[in-house]
Each structure stands twice: as C-alpha cells, then as structure tokens.
TORTORVO-367220 format. One record per atom (N, C-alpha, C): residue in one letter; y, x, z. Coordinates in steps of 0.05 Angstrom, whole numbers, plus 5000, padded with zeros to 4 digits. Atoms other than C-alpha are relative to their C-alpha. Last residue first. Layout:
aYXZ ...
END
This chain:
x502949915013 x855660918878 x500150315013 x502250234996 x861560518915 x497550084985 x502450014983 x865461118937 x497849735004 x499950194978 x871660958902 x498349985020 x497849924988 x871461568854 x500849785023 x500949834975 x864461358846 x502350145013 x501950124980 x865860688818 x499950235016 x498650104980 x871161028770 x499249865024 x497249794985 x867061508748 x501149845015 x501849844981 x860661038732 x502450125014 x501150234982 x865660598689 x498950115027 x497350034985 x868161248651 x499949795025 x499949794982 x860861408639 x502550015016 x502250074979 x859060698609 x500950295025 x499050154979 x865560748568 x498049985024 x498249884984 x863461378536 x501349855021 x500849744984 x856661148520 x502250125013 x500650174972 x859460508492 x498750245027 x503250024997 x863360958438 x499549865027 x501049685001 x870460768427 x497649955006 x501849974969 x873460108404 x499050234997 x501849825012 x878959948363 x498750105025 x501649914976 x881959248369 x498450224989 x500749694997 x887259128314 x498650135018 x497849854983 x888858408336 x500150294997 x497850134991 x886157988282 x502750165012 x498350075028 x880958498247 x502649845009 x499849765015 x878658828308 x501649894976 x497749844981 x878958188354 x500950264983 x497550205006 x875057798296 x502650155015 x499949935023 x869358388294 x503249784992 x497049985002 x868558398365 x501150044973 x498549835024 x861358118361 x503050055004 x497050114993 x856657948419 x502350164979 x497949704998 x849058088402 x503349855001 x497350104999 x843557598424 x501850224994 x498749825017 x836457788419 x502549904991 x499350215020 x834557338483 x501350284978 x502049875021 x830757828530 x500949894975 x500349725007 x836357928584 x498250074976 x497149905007 x838957138584 x499350384992 x499650045034 x831656878575 x502750194997 x501949835017 x829857258645 x500749964970 x499349694998 x836357078680 x497850174979 x497549965011 x835256358663 x500550254995 x500250005030 x828156368682 x502050084985 x500650275009 x830456568754 x499349994971 x500149945032 x831057198799 x499549704989 x497649945014 x833457308869 x499450034968 x500649805025 x827656988900 x502450014983 x497449885008 x830256628968 x498750184976 x499949734998 x823556208981 x502750114983 x498249864973 x825155478996 x499850334995 x501949984977 x819555198951 x501050085023 x500050284990 x824355058901 x498149945020 x497650124991 x825655748895 x499449775010 x499349884977 x818355938888 x502349975013 x501850094981 x817555508827 x499850035032 x499150324994 x823255758795 x498849875021 x498050024982 x820356478808 x501649825004 x501349994975 x814556308768 x501850035022 x500650294994 x818556078709 x498450025030 x498550164990 x821856748716 x499849715009 x498949924979 x815957128715 x502449785010 x501650114983 x813756808654 x500249975031 x499350304993 x820256938623 x498249915014 x497450104988 x819057628639 x500149755004 x500549964967 x812157678615 x502149855013 x501950264989 x814157358549 x499250075023 x497850184995 x819857948539 x498749695009 x498850145022 x814858498544 x501849745009 x501250294994 x815958928610 x500449864970 x498350245012 x818159638594 x498349784998 x500650115021 x815560238636 x501049804985 x503049885007 x816460758685 x499649894973 x502950154996 x823960528696 x497650184987 x500450275014 x829361038697 x497849835006 x501949965022 x830361598748 x499749724987 x502650144987 x836961578787 x498250014978 x502349855000 x842562048773 x498249915014 x500450044969 x848461518779 x497950215010 x498149944985 x850461728709 x499850005029 x499249744999 x843361798682 x502650085015 x501949814986 x841361148704 x500750275003 x498950084976 x847060748677 x498550255018 x497849854997 x845361078608 x501250005027 x500649734998 x838060878615 x501950205005 x501049894970 x840360188638 x499650294999 x498550024983 x844660118574 x499350085025 x498349825003 x838960318528 x502250045020 x501649774990 x834359808556 x501650324995 x500349984970 x839259268559 x498850255008 x501950174986 x840259378480 x500350055034 x501449864983 x847059628455 x498149845013 x501750124990 x851159388396 x497850155017 x502349874993 x856559738377 x498649825016 x500449874975 x862359408344 x497450145004 x497349864993 x862158908285 x499550175035 x499949974968 x857358368279 x502450175016 x499950264993 x859258108207 x500450055036 x496850065008 x860658828181 x500449715019 x497749814988 x853759068208 x502449934998 x500150124970 x850458408189 x502250195016 x497950204994 x852958538118 x499549925030 x497549884995 x848759178113 x502349835005 x500149804979 x842358858124 x503050085013 x499550164973 x844158268084 x500450215023 x497550084996 x844958778024 x500849835029 x498549754997 x838659128036 x502849875011 x500749934971 x834758458044 x501850195009 x498650134980 x838458267971 x499350025035 x496449985000 x836558837940 x501749835017 x499249794976 x829458847970 x503050054998 x499849994971 x828358167946 x500750245011 x497950194996 x830858247871 x500049955035 x497549874998 x825858747863 x502849875008 x500349804976 x820358327896 x502250224997 x499450164977 x823057737843 x499150185026 x496950054996 x822958207788 x500749885022 x498849734999 x815358427798 x503449985004 x501249844973 x813257737809 x501350245002 x498350174981 x817257437745 x499950085029 x497449855005 x813258017706 x502349845015 x500149844986 x806857757733 x502250185004 x500549984972 x807857117716 x500550245014 x497550134997 x810557237642 x499450025033 x499649864975 x804257657632 x502949945012 x497249985012 x801257097580 x500350255037 x498550104981 x793657057573 x503050164995 x501450284998 x788457157517 x501249855022 x500250044970 x792557687482 x498449755013 x503149954993 x791157807410 x499849965029 x501950185013 x797857467388 x497350075006 x502049855018 x801757917437 x497849784993 x502450184996 x807657497468 x498150144975 x501450054982 x813557917489 x497549855003 x501949724991 x814958187423 x499150005029 x502650005015 x817557497398 x498450165012 x500549865020 x822957457451 x497350014986 x503249895014 x822056907498 x499950174976 x499149865025 x830256667509 x496550064989 x498450165025 x828656187560 x500550154974 x500450304994 x823856427617 x501349844975 x502750015003 x822557187596 x499949675003 x501249975025 x829757197577 x497350024997 x499150225021 x832456837636 x498550134973 x501250154997 x828657387682 x500249754981 x502749925012 x830757957650 x498749775009 x500050015030 x837857707661 x497750044988 x499950265010 x836557577730 x500349954975 x503050224989 x833258177751 x500849754987 x501549945017 x839958587715 x497049814997 x499250085025 x844558237761 x497950044973 x500150324992 x840758407820 x500349844975 x503050015000 x840559157796 x498749685000 x501249985033 x847359127782 x497550014995 x499150235017 x848958847851 x499450074970 x501550264997 x844459387880 x500849754993 x501949965014 x848459917845 x497949825002 x499450065030 x854859717866 x497050024984 x499750354997 x852159717946 x500849944971 x502250174989 x849160407934 x500749694994 x501249995022 x855260737900 x497849874999 x498650145018 x859460507962 x498550014969 x499850324992 x854460758009 x500849814982 x503050085003 x853061497972 x500549625007 x500550025027 x861061547979 x497549904984 x498950205006 x860961468050 x499949894973 x501750204996 x854761898056 x501749774996 x502250055017 x858362448019 x498849765007 x498450135021 x864762358066 x497149974980 x497449954999 x859762528128 x501549834977 x498750084976 x853062328149 x502749964994 x498350295002 x849362358080 x501549865022 x497949995021 x848063138080 x501349734992 x498249785004 x841463108116 x501750014980 x500849795016 x839262398115 x501250185001 x498149925024 x841761938170 x498850234984 x500949815010 x837961568232 x501650074970 x497449855015 x842561158270 x499350264986 x497850195010 x836860898307 x502150224999 x497849894982 x830461328309 x502749874988 x501149824979 x823661098280 x501350125019 x502050104986 x825460538241 x498950145026 x498850214978 x831660838222 x497949855016 x499249804973 x827561398189 x501249825019 x502649894992 x824260878139 x500250145027 x501250204984 x831260558126 x497150095016 x497750124974 x834161208108 x498649805017 x500949794983 x827861378058 x502149945028 x502650044992 x829460698029 x499050195023 x499650254982 x836960828021 x497049935010 x499049874980 x835361527984 x500049795026 x502649864987 x830961127936 x500850145030 x500850184980 x836860657923 x498050175012 x498249934982 x839561197871 x499249895032 x500849754987 x832261267839 x502750055025 x502149904979 x831460527838 x500350255012 x499450044973 x837860377803 x498050015025 x497849844989 x836360867748 x500949925028 x501249804997 x830360427735 x501850225013 x501550034977 x834059787738 x498450235006 x498250064974 x839460027694 x498749965027 x499149714993 x834460347642 x502049925026 x501949854984 x830359737642 x501150245012 x501350144972 x835959267625 x498150255017 x497849984978 x838559697576 x499749905031 x500149744994 x831659727539 x502650115020 x501649944981 x831258957546 x500150335004 x499450184974 x838058877509 x498250095028 x497450064996 x837559447457 x499849855030 x499850234998 x829959557451 x502449845006 x501050095027 x830560257416 x500049635002 x497850095011 x834660447477 x499349824976 x499450304998 x828460477515 x502349824985 x500750195027 x825861077481 x500849765010 x499149915023 x829661677522 x498949744976 x500050235017 x828461377588 x500850014971 x497850115020 x831161987618 x500049764985 x497650054986 x826062037674 x502549944982 x500650164977 x820261877632 x502549935020 x500850265007 x821762057566 x500049845024 x498450185022 x826462657575 x499049684997 x496750024993 x824062917640 x501549824984 x500150234980 x816562747623 x502949985007 x500350285013 x817663077552 x500449795027 x497350105010 x821063717589 x499749744987 x497450064983 x814963777633 x502349954990 x500950234987 x809863777579 x502249845020 x499450225015 x813964257535 x498749765012 x497450065004 x813764737595 x501049744978 x498450104971 x807164667613 x502549924997 x497350105008 x804164787543 x501249875020 x498449845017 x797064757561 x503249905003 x498349814991 x794564447626 x501250204982 x497450065007 x792163777594 x501950255022 x498249764993 x784663897592 x502749954996 x497549945023 x781763237567 x502250175015 x498149774988 x774963107605 x502450104978 x501149705005 x771062497578 x502750185009 x499649895024 x773161817607 x499150305002 x502150085018 x770061517671 x500350114973 x502149794997 x774761947715 x497449964984 x500049805013 x780661547683 x497650265003 x500550075025 x778660907705 x499850264986 x502950045005 x777161137773 x499849954974 x501049665009 x784261417777 x496749984993 x498949895028 x786960717771 x498850254994 x500950125028 x782560477825 x501050074975 x502749884994 x784561097873 x498449794977 x500449735014 x791560947860 x497450064993 x499050055027 x791160247887 x499550234981 x502450165010 x787260437945 x500749904970 x502649845002 x792060987964 x497849874982 x499249895023 x798260497955 x497550154993 x500450155016 x794560048006 x500750094980 x502850105002 x793360558055 x499949854978 x501249765018 x800760868048 x497349854996 x498550015028 x803560088062 x498450274984 x501250195019 x798360068117 x500749974968 x502849965010 x800560708145 x498849814983 x500549815015 x807860548146 x496950094985 x499150185029 x807059818174 x499750314977 x502150185010 x803660158234 x499949904973 x502049775002 x808760738239 x497749844989 x499749895022 x813860198240 x498250184988 x500250245024 x810959768288 x500850164972 x503150015003 x810060438335 x499449764975 x501249795013 x817660558324 x496949994987 x498949995030 x819759858341 x498750284989 x497649855004 x815859798404 x501050084976 x500249775005 x810359298410 x502550074992 x501149814977 x810658648448 x499450304993 x502350104983 x811258198394 x498850225016 x501250215014 x816958588364 x497149985010 x503350095000 x820359048412 x499949764983 x500650264986 x827359348402 x497149964996 x499850054972 x830460048401 x499149695012 x501449754980 x828260358337 x500249895027 x502850205004 x830659588300 x498350255013 x500949884988 x838359818319 x496649995006 x502050124990 x841459228299 x497850165012 x499650184978 x848459438304 x497149855005 x503750144999 x848460028258 x500549875026 x501749864982 x856860178262 x497649854991 x502849915015 x859859948198 x498750145018 x501550215011 x865059468239 x498050094985 x498850155016 x867460008289 x498449764987 x499950274987 x864160598321 x501749824977 x498250195010 x861761258294 x500149725007 
END
C-alpha cells in the first residue's frame, strides 16, 4: 500500500543510540513486562498473607458475573456522569488494544499488521480507532475537570487521611498521552506522504538487483560523522579522500521528503519504491552500465 497512508516512520528499520530498532523494542518490552510482574507480585503478596479462600466452585456463574460486571460494566451507570465516562474509557481501551499490539509488532517488523486487519476490515478498524481515541481524550478532559472543579462529594472520604486526586489526574494524563501519541503517529503518515525508505533498505534493494552482496555490518551515525570530520582534515592536507563530513551528515540525518503536496495538488500517484528500484536497475542494465 502506498500513498498518504503508507507507514513512513519505519521504526523497525531505524537505529537509536546505536541500537537497531527491533533490539531496542525487545529491551523496552522486557523492562515493561518485568515492571508489570513486579507490581503484580506485590499485589499478590497481600492476598497470599490472607487465609485460604477456595473459589473454584460455580465456575459458570463466576465467569458470567465477571463478563457482566467486569467487561460489561453493569454497575457503572448508577454513577451517571462518572459511570458513563468510565464505560467509554474502558471500552475505548478494549478497541485500542488491537492498535497497541500492532505498534509492538511494528517495532520488530516494518508494516506489521495483525491477521485480518490488512484489508477492508483494517480500514474500518482504523476509522473506528480514530474516533475512539477522540472520545477517550474528551472523556479524560471531562473527568479531570470534575476532579479539579466540580469535586463531587463521593470523591472525598471523610475517613481518608489523604486525597486521591493527584493519582487520578496522573492516570488520566497517561491515558490522554497514549491517545495523543497514537494520533500524532498516524498524522505523521498523512503529513509525510509517499513511502519513506531508509538508505540501508535502499542499498539492500540495489544490491539485490545488481547481484552483489550487501554490507556485513551497519556503522553507527556517530562513527560515520567522526569519519567525515577526519576525512575533511585529510582533504585539507591535500589527500583526495572521496568523503566529507557533509556527506556523512546527509546520509545519517533523520530527514524524510514528502510528496503529500504533489499528490494533493497535482494528483500524483506513487508506486512502490521497490518496483521503481527494479525498473531503474533494468534501465541501467539495458545500456550496459551495470
């Protein structure tokens, strides 16, 4: 798929602080899972201190109640405004959970899509996801205003020694941050337009077309720029070094060139970059240049 909705950031094909994108994604995932396991273990420790309470009877009734009360949020409407806000935010998270899994996959493989979400169903889900994110953000804003300005009486426990307002605002802020971050990520696709291809991928395609092996390793951007500065010094000494710091900066800068305006104003329709590389190689081959 090409055009203004093509994934252009390609996080899995970038390097960050010298680390390949997939490796960094794996490290962050392991840290997140470790933190989650630590939190759950602390919560479970409180339960383990209590007396045994076997709850394996009436499995059907227990599952039904979990679905109705937990996932169905059947008790929330009794709080009217707060209950409706909670329901909308909860179901918003259920809808956006598929997007979260997709983003994790994109960190390992560019263009990753969950099974079944690559065609028309994927387009319908993308539309639903955008509207859901907007609804969740609005709900978080209303909930924060209620905490700060309205201050319903039931938010204040007369027996409590402290307020939970700070914790509530932190949670609402984190939820809003997730929604805004995903919206900006999607917006960057439309703004950049076309198909952004890193130099490493482009060279890999060119090597495949001309039948030559690719590079054995990838040099960090900092190393290339240092080599460029050293090459500049050698050039000033009169040595004909075909490399400069400017060239190093150009090939390592995170710059993307957009065709969005040309597509919008001139009706430009782009084809896959891989296909264009193959045609260029064929053109040079036909003239005996490669």
